[in-house]
Every structure is written in C-alpha cells, then in structure tokens.
BAMARTI-682621 format. One record per residue (C-alpha): residue in three letters; x, y, z. Coordinates in steps of 0.2 Angstrom, whole numbers, padded with zeros to 4 digits, always signed. Example, Ala and Ser with C-alpha at 12.3 -4.5 7.8 and 13.67 -1.06 7.14 Angstrom:
2
Ala+0062-0022+0039;Ser+0068-0005+0036;
END
This chain:
475
Met+0156-0256+0569;His+0163-0249+0553;Thr+0145-0243+0548;Ile+0143-0235+0565;Thr+0159-0226+0563;His+0155-0220+0546;Ala+0138-0214+0552;Val+0146-0204+0566;Leu+0159-0196+0554;Met+0145-0192+0542;Gly+0135-0184+0556;Leu+0150-0174+0562;Ala+0153-0168+0544;Gly+0135-0164+0541;Phe+0134-0154+0557;Gly+0150-0145+0553;Val+0143-0139+0536;Phe+0127-0134+0544;Val+0136-0123+0557;Val+0147-0115+0544;Gly+0131-0111+0533;Tyr+0121-0105+0548;Tyr+0134-0093+0553;Ala+0137-0087+0535;Leu+0118-0082+0535;Ile+0119-0074+0552;Ser+0134-0064+0547;Val+0125-0058+0531;Gly+0111-0053+0543;Tyr+0122-0043+0555;Leu+0131-0035+0540;Phe+0114-0029+0533;Leu+0109-0023+0551;His+0126-0013+0553;Val+0124-0005+0536;Leu+0106+0001+0541;Ala+0113+0007+0557;Leu+0126+0018+0548;Phe+0113+0027+0538;Glu+0102+0029+0554;Leu+0117+0036+0563;Arg+0121+0048+0550;Glu+0104+0056+0550;Asp+0104+0056+0569;Val+0121+0065+0570;Lys+0115+0078+0557;Glu+0099+0081+0567;Ser+0109+0083+0584;Arg+0120+0096+0577;Trp+0106+0106+0571;Asp+0102+0120+0584;Pro+0083+0123+0584;Pro+0077+0141+0584;Phe+0069+0140+0600;Arg+0075+0137+0618;Lys+0071+0120+0625;Phe+0063+0126+0641;Ser+0052+0139+0632;Ser+0041+0126+0624;Pro+0024+0122+0632;Phe+0023+0105+0624;Tyr+0035+0094+0634;Pro+0025+0081+0642;Gly+0028+0078+0661;Ile+0039+0063+0665;Gly+0039+0052+0680;Ile+0056+0044+0683;Val+0052+0027+0691;Val+0067+0020+0700;Pro+0065+0002+0707;Ala+0078+0000+0721;Tyr+0083-0016+0730;Asn+0099-0016+0741;Glu+0106-0001+0732;Glu+0114+0008+0746;Ala+0131+0010+0737;Thr+0124+0020+0722;Ile+0106+0026+0727;Val+0111+0043+0733;Glu+0121+0048+0718;Ser+0108+0041+0706;Val+0094+0051+0714;Arg+0104+0067+0714;Ser+0108+0064+0695;Met+0089+0062+0692;Leu+0084+0077+0702;Ser+0096+0088+0693;Leu+0090+0083+0675;Asn+0086+0097+0663;Tyr+0068+0095+0660;Pro+0052+0106+0663;Glu+0042+0094+0673;Thr+0048+0078+0682;Glu+0044+0068+0697;Val+0057+0055+0703;Val+0048+0040+0710;Val+0060+0029+0720;Val+0052+0012+0724;Asn+0061+0003+0739;Asp+0057-0015+0735;Gly+0059-0022+0753;Ser+0078-0019+0753;Thr+0087-0027+0768;Asp+0102-0015+0768;Ala+0102+0004+0771;Thr+0094+0009+0755;Leu+0079+0018+0763;Asp+0090+0025+0777;Arg+0102+0033+0765;Leu+0087+0041+0756;Arg+0080+0047+0773;Glu+0096+0055+0778;Gln+0101+0063+0762;Phe+0084+0070+0756;Asp+0074+0072+0773;Leu+0059+0062+0769;Glu+0042+0065+0777;Ala+0028+0053+0776;Ile+0013+0059+0766;Asp-0005+0052+0765;Ala-0005+0047+0746;Glu-0019+0039+0737;Ile-0014+0022+0732;Pro-0024+0015+0718;Phe-0034-0001+0722;Asp-0029-0010+0706;Val-0010-0007+0707;Pro-0002-0024+0702;Ala+0011-0024+0716;Glu+0015-0031+0733;Glu+0008-0021+0748;Ile+0014-0003+0750;His+0019+0002+0768;Gly+0022+0020+0766;Val+0024+0035+0753;Tyr+0036+0049+0757;Arg+0040+0066+0750;Ser+0057+0075+0751;Thr+0056+0091+0761;Thr+0072+0097+0752;Asp+0066+0093+0734;Glu+0047+0091+0732;Lys+0050+0082+0715;Leu+0056+0066+0725;Leu+0043+0053+0730;Val+0049+0037+0739;Val+0038+0022+0740;Asp+0042+0009+0753;Lys+0034-0009+0749;Asp+0036-0027+0752;Asn+0048-0036+0741;Gly+0041-0042+0724;Gly+0055-0040+0712;Lys+0059-0027+0699;Ser+0043-0028+0688;Asp+0033-0027+0704;Ala+0042-0011+0710;Leu+0040-0003+0692;Asn+0022-0006+0693;Ala+0020+0002+0710;Gly+0029+0018+0703;Ile+0019+0018+0687;Trp+0002+0017+0696;Leu+0007+0031+0708;Thr+0013+0044+0696;Asp+0002+0056+0687;Met+0014+0060+0673;Pro+0008+0055+0655;Leu+0026+0047+0652;Phe+0037+0037+0663;Cys+0055+0034+0662;Ala+0061+0017+0669;Val+0078+0019+0676;Asp+0089+0006+0686;Ala+0094+0012+0703;Asp+0113+0011+0698;Thr+0111+0022+0684;Ile+0118+0040+0681;Ile+0108+0050+0668;Asp+0116+0064+0657;Arg+0109+0081+0661;Asp+0100+0083+0645;Ala+0096+0065+0642;Leu+0077+0067+0645;Leu+0076+0082+0633;Gln+0084+0070+0620;Ile+0075+0054+0623;Val+0058+0063+0623;Thr+0060+0068+0605;Pro+0050+0054+0597;Phe+0035+0060+0608;Leu+0037+0078+0602;Lys+0038+0073+0584;Glu+0024+0060+0584;Pro+0013+0064+0600;Thr-0001+0053+0594;Thr+0009+0037+0589;Ala+0025+0036+0600;Val+0023+0024+0614;Ala+0041+0020+0619;Ser+0059+0026+0616;Gly+0076+0021+0622;Gly+0093+0029+0624;Val+0111+0023+0625;Ile+0118+0014+0640;Arg+0137+0017+0644;Val+0149+0009+0656;Ala+0152+0020+0672;Asn+0166+0009+0680;Asp+0181+0021+0683;Cys+0172+0036+0677;Thr+0171+0051+0689;Val+0154+0055+0696;Glu+0152+0072+0706;Asp+0135+0078+0712;Gly+0126+0065+0701;Ile+0135+0070+0685;Val+0148+0060+0675;Thr+0162+0073+0675;Asp+0176+0063+0668;Val+0174+0049+0655;Ser+0187+0035+0657;Leu+0188+0017+0651;Pro+0189+0004+0665;Lys+0206+0000+0671;Thr+0202-0019+0672;Gly+0199-0030+0657;Leu+0181-0037+0661;Pro+0172-0021+0662;Gly+0182-0015+0647;Leu+0176-0029+0636;Gln+0158-0024+0641;Val+0161-0006+0635;Met+0165-0014+0618;Glu+0149-0025+0619;Tyr+0138-0010+0624;Leu+0145+0001+0610;Arg+0141-0013+0597;Ala+0124-0017+0604;Phe+0118+0001+0604;Tyr+0127+0009+0590;Ser+0124-0005+0578;Gly+0111-0017+0583;Arg+0097-0006+0590;Leu+0101+0008+0577;Gly+0099-0005+0563;Leu+0082-0011+0570;Asn+0076+0006+0572;Arg+0079+0010+0554;Ile+0066-0004+0549;Asn+0054+0001+0564;Gly+0058-0016+0572;Leu+0065-0011+0589;Ile+0060-0025+0601;Leu+0072-0021+0616;Ile+0074-0005+0626;Ser+0086-0007+0640;Gly+0078-0008+0657;Ala+0092+0004+0663;Phe+0085+0019+0653;Gly+0068+0019+0643;Leu+0054+0031+0641;Phe+0036+0024+0639;Gln+0018+0031+0637;Thr+0011+0028+0655;Glu-0007+0024+0650;Thr-0002+0012+0636;Val+0008+0002+0648;Arg-0006+0002+0661;Glu-0017-0005+0647;Ile-0007-0021+0645;Gly-0007-0023+0664;Gly+0010-0016+0667;Tyr+0026-0027+0669;Arg+0024-0045+0671;His+0029-0053+0688;Asp+0034-0070+0680;Thr+0048-0063+0670;Ile+0066-0059+0674;Thr+0070-0048+0659;Glu+0055-0036+0660;Asp+0063-0024+0648;Phe+0063-0036+0633;Asp+0046-0043+0638;Ile+0037-0026+0640;Val+0042-0020+0622;Val+0037-0036+0614;Arg+0021-0036+0623;Leu+0018-0018+0617;His+0021-0023+0599;Lys+0009-0038+0601;His-0005-0028+0609;Leu-0004-0013+0598;Thr-0003-0023+0582;Glu-0018-0034+0588;Gln-0028-0017+0592;Asp-0023-0011+0574;Arg-0016+0005+0581;Glu-0003+0015+0573;Tyr+0012+0016+0584;Thr+0031+0019+0585;Val+0045+0012+0596;Asp+0061+0022+0594;Phe+0079+0022+0598;Val+0088+0039+0601;Pro+0107+0037+0601;Glu+0111+0054+0609;Pro+0104+0052+0626;Val+0116+0043+0638;Ala+0114+0034+0654;Trp+0128+0027+0664;Thr+0128+0011+0673;Glu+0140+0000+0684;Val+0144-0016+0675;Pro+0150-0032+0684;Ser+0169-0033+0687;Ser+0170-0051+0692;Arg+0167-0066+0681;Arg+0156-0074+0694;Val+0144-0060+0694;Leu+0144-0057+0676;Ser+0140-0075+0673;Arg+0125-0074+0684;Gln+0119-0059+0675;Arg+0121-0066+0658;Arg+0113-0082+0663;Arg+0098-0073+0669;Trp+0097-0063+0653;Tyr+0097-0079+0643;Arg+0084-0087+0654;Gly+0073-0071+0652;Met+0076-0071+0633;Met+0070-0089+0631;Glu+0055-0086+0642;Thr+0050-0070+0632;Val+0053-0079+0615;Val+0043-0095+0621;Thr+0029-0084+0628;Asn+0027-0074+0612;Arg+0031-0088+0600;Lys+0014-0085+0590;Met+0022-0069+0583;Leu+0036-0079+0575;Phe+0034-0079+0556;Asn+0016-0072+0558;Arg+0012-0059+0545;Ala-0001-0052+0556;Tyr+0012-0044+0567;Gly+0021-0036+0552;Arg+0039-0034+0550;Val+0042-0038+0569;Gly+0034-0055+0567;Thr+0041-0060+0550;Val+0058-0053+0550;Val+0064-0045+0567;Met+0059-0059+0579;Pro+0065-0074+0568;Phe+0082-0066+0566;Phe+0083-0062+0584;Val+0079-0080+0589;Ala+0092-0086+0576;Ala+0106-0074+0580;Glu+0104-0071+0599;Thr+0094-0086+0606;Leu+0100-0101+0595;Gly+0117-0093+0589;Pro+0127-0094+0605;Leu+0122-0112+0607;Ile+0126-0117+0590;Glu+0142-0108+0590;Gly+0147-0116+0607;Leu+0144-0133+0599;Gly+0154-0128+0584;Tyr+0170-0124+0594;Val+0169-0142+0600;Val+0162-0152+0585;Leu+0172-0144+0570;Pro+0189-0147+0577;Val+0184-0165+0582;Ala+0177-0168+0564;Trp+0193-0161+0556;Tyr+0204-0172+0568;Phe+0195-0188+0563;Gly+0196-0183+0544;Ala+0177-0180+0542;Leu+0179-0162+0537;Asp+0193-0152+0528;Val+0202-0139+0538;Thr+0195-0126+0527;Phe+0178-0128+0536;Val+0186-0126+0553;Leu+0195-0110+0547;Met+0180-0103+0539;Phe+0170-0106+0555;Phe+0183-0096+0566;Leu+0183-0083+0552;Leu+0164-0081+0553;Thr+0164-0080+0572;Thr+0180-0073+0579;Gly+0186-0064+0564;Tyr+0169-0057+0559;Gly+0167-0053+0577;Val+0182-0041+0577;Phe+0175-0033+0562;Leu+0159-0029+0570;Ser+0167-0023+0586;Trp+0178-0011+0576;Phe+0162-0005+0567;Gly+0155+0000+0584;Val+0171+0009+0588;Phe+0170+0018+0571;Ser+0152+0023+0575;Glu+0157+0030+0592;Val+0172+0040+0585;Trp+0162+0046+0570;Ser+0146+0052+0580;Phe+0146+0057+0598;Asn+0163+0053+0603;Arg+0163+0052+0622;Tyr+0179+0042+0622;Asp+0189+0057+0613;Ser+0207+0053+0616;Pro+0217+0043+0603;Trp+0223+0032+0618;Gln+0205+0027+0622;Val+0201+0023+0604;Leu+0216+0012+0603;Arg+0211+0003+0619;Leu+0194+0001+0612;Leu+0201-0007+0596;Trp+0211-0018+0607;Tyr+0196-0023+0617;Gly+0187-0027+0600;Val+0201-0040+0597;Leu+0202-0047+0614;Glu+0184-0050+0617;Asn+0183-0062+0602;Phe+0197-0073+0609;Gly+0192-0082+0625;Tyr+0178-0070+0631;Arg+0167-0074+0616;Gln+0169-0093+0619;Trp+0166-0091+0637;Lys+0149-0083+0634;Thr+0143-0098+0624;Ile+0146-0108+0639;Val+0136-0096+0649;Ala+0122-0097+0636;Trp+0122-0116+0638;Arg+0121-0114+0657;Gly+0107-0102+0655;Leu+0097-0114+0644;Ile+0100-0128+0657;Glu+0094-0117+0671;Tyr+0078-0112+0660;Leu+0074-0130+0657;Arg+0076-0133+0675;Gly+0064-0119+0680;Val+0077-0108+0689;Glu+0069-0091+0692;Thr+0081-0083+0704;Trp+0087-0065+0700;Gly+0104-0066+0708;Val+0114-0052+0718;Met+0122-0038+0708;Glu+0137-0033+0719;Arg+0141-0015+0717;Ser+0156-0004+0723;Gly+0148+0013+0719;Phe+0154+0027+0707;Ala+0171+0034+0708;Gly+0171+0051+0716;Glu+0155+0049+0726;Glu+0155+0053+0744;Glu+0159+0039+0756;
END
C-alpha cells in the first residue's frame, strides 16, 4: 500500500511539473506572437492613415465580389444584414443570400422587404449542394440574388452561392453580420497588392450586442450591458488584434472567421468548395487551401487585414455559448485530425513546422491540460506531493498571464483603430480582461473537455443559435 501511495504522489508531482513547464512554453509562444502582432499592427496603422492620391471608386482594378450569405432561420437579423451588404461602398458587388431550408420566416421577410421575383437562372450541374428549388432577383435592387434550397448545412449553402456567382472573388458572410460601409474596400487590399498570389483575406469581427444599428449601419458603438457578451468582446479583441496579426506577420494565418472572409472563387472551386462533413468550415477551408497550394507548389498569400470590421451578435446565455464553443472545439479537433499529415512536415513550410504544431499545443491540447491542472495541482499540494510554489506558478501562468494578454489586446485597440473611444469603455474593457480569467476561463476548460467527449462520441449536431436581433432595427 505504501508503494502504491508513493507512486500516486510521484505521478501527481510529475504531472504538476509537466503542466507548469508546458504552460511556461505556451506563454513564451504567446508572448512572441503578441510582439509580432505589435509590429504588424504598427505598419497597418501607418498604412491606414496614409491617404492615397486617387479616389477609391475611380480605379478600374477592383475585382467584382460576390457576397455569399448562408441563412438558416435568421428572421431576426436577415433584413438588417442584407441592407448592410447592399449599402457597402464597392464598385461591383452581388449579394447572394442562400436560404438553407429555413423553417422560420427568413424567406418571407426577404420577399416582403426586397420584392423578390423568380428568375430562370442557369444552375451548374456540378454544384456540390442540396437541391436548389428557386432563384430570385430583387426588383428593388438588382444586386440582390436569393437562392432557395433544401437544408444541407452552412458549407452546403456556401457552395451553392459560390457556384452561382460569376464574381472572381467571393466574401463569405454570416447572416447575422453587419459589415462596415468601407470594409470591402479594405479587405480587398491584398488582392490589389498581389493580384496573382492572394487567395484569401480576413477582417476583424466585433461584438454587436447593444450597439445601435440603423439602415444596416452600426451608428453607435457600445459595450454590452451584460457580463457574458462583454467577456466575449475581450476575447475577440485578443484573438484578432494579437493572435491573427501575429500569425499574419509570419505568413502563417490558418483561420479566417466564417463571419467575414474574402476568397478567390476559382481556387476554392478547385478544392471542391467547402466540405460537408465539417462543422467549422472556416478553419477547414483555410487549412485545405494551404495544403492544396503548397502541394501544387504555387506561390500564394493568405492575409489578415485589421481595419475592415464586421459586427456579429454573440451568445448572451451560458447554455447557447457552451453549445457554440463545444461545436468549435469538435470542429477544431476534426480539422486537426483530418490534416494531421501537415504537422511537423517540412513540405508544408512554416505552416506545417511551426504554426500548426503551436496551434495544436495551445488551442487544442492547452485547454484540456489547463483544466486538469486546476484539479491535479491543488490536490498534489494538499497531499504534500508538490510545493505550493508550483501551484502559484501555474495560476500565474494561466490567470495572471491571461490578464496581461487581455490588457495587451485592449492596448492594441486603443492604440490603433479605437472603436471603443470613451475612457469609461476602456476601463470596462480592462475590467473584463481581469474578470474573464477568474471563473470564465476555467469554465471554458470544462466546455473544451465536453467538446472532446462529444467529438469522441461522434456528435455532429450544429445546435441552434438564438438571436434577439440588433438594437435599433425595425420590429
């Protein structure tokens, strides 16, 4: 019995040392990424403040963009979102709304507001999507095309829109998204600078909860009044202004948000469009583009542009947020496992040797190991297997360092584009940066473990995102 007890204590001590060492390495990686992001942001801010000597709409070189909007049961936000997209400043656009077999009044609201008329559209025979029942054009704005089809999921709906648009570029946008007026002019920048190599670019996603939206435009930027959406504001700032900017600095961006991303239409068609058997199509499509283009030995770029902004409604209840994050985790696991041959593979360049291994260590395994650490380290200390120093160091590397990274995100926001411009808003953001690391962060590790269990059980359900609509929109 004594031997078993000793072995258990040694195991606890060994795991505790491993967890502390693991998070020390992860923290170094995050610090490096955030420093890179700072240099990248400095250059982007300088460039955005430079006024070009030509008017944007006078240039003949802007490629046409098809804005593809998959919509399933989006009656609460679909009208404001479409209005926003139709009013975007860009020389040539087509808004393609794909009604993915909605069971609510999504299609009815589109008919009522935009006076849709059925057209005899030529549907490609090879479109990788469920049956298309009808194609409609708005009689009040010919830029709006609505596709009505059987339900097949978000990837299926995106494919229908991609194969029906004639534009050289397409912008994948969630139906609950409001896009800033000049966002397309900004997100297309990589395609203007490198027209032969740019294949994808992404912009910033911000939280729209409690912001005022009028005629498809965010007219008043406010922080959410309730805590849970407020904590997500902090998450989004950190993810976009630190994580993705840092990866962009080393040409290693592997994720473009499904809520707002711009892609070369023909290249996405080359790889068969979006996969139907994935629930995080935004992550999967970018990784597959990297894989395909590297294997084809083609020069290409995938870029992140921090100035264009899209606004989205985030979950306001813990139940809905948990469902969303479990789905994200299952999709992340599925994409990593599917593309595992890229890990540590020099044939895939920096993405295979550096970016994906770090992503797996920090984002896939990190929450699981952190969750175990919150349980095992205090137990190991209680039974005398570990000194309290290890426990304190672990909490410093997770919660303490988490506050630092959150405040780094706030600093980047204030220093750069400063959409939250009042001192009171900045103070609230700093408070959210503290608050999210005490309780919320630990809850997310539980959600990650639940997501892993669901993945191992083969759960594939999407889950329902409950929306209340944007403040200021018509009832």
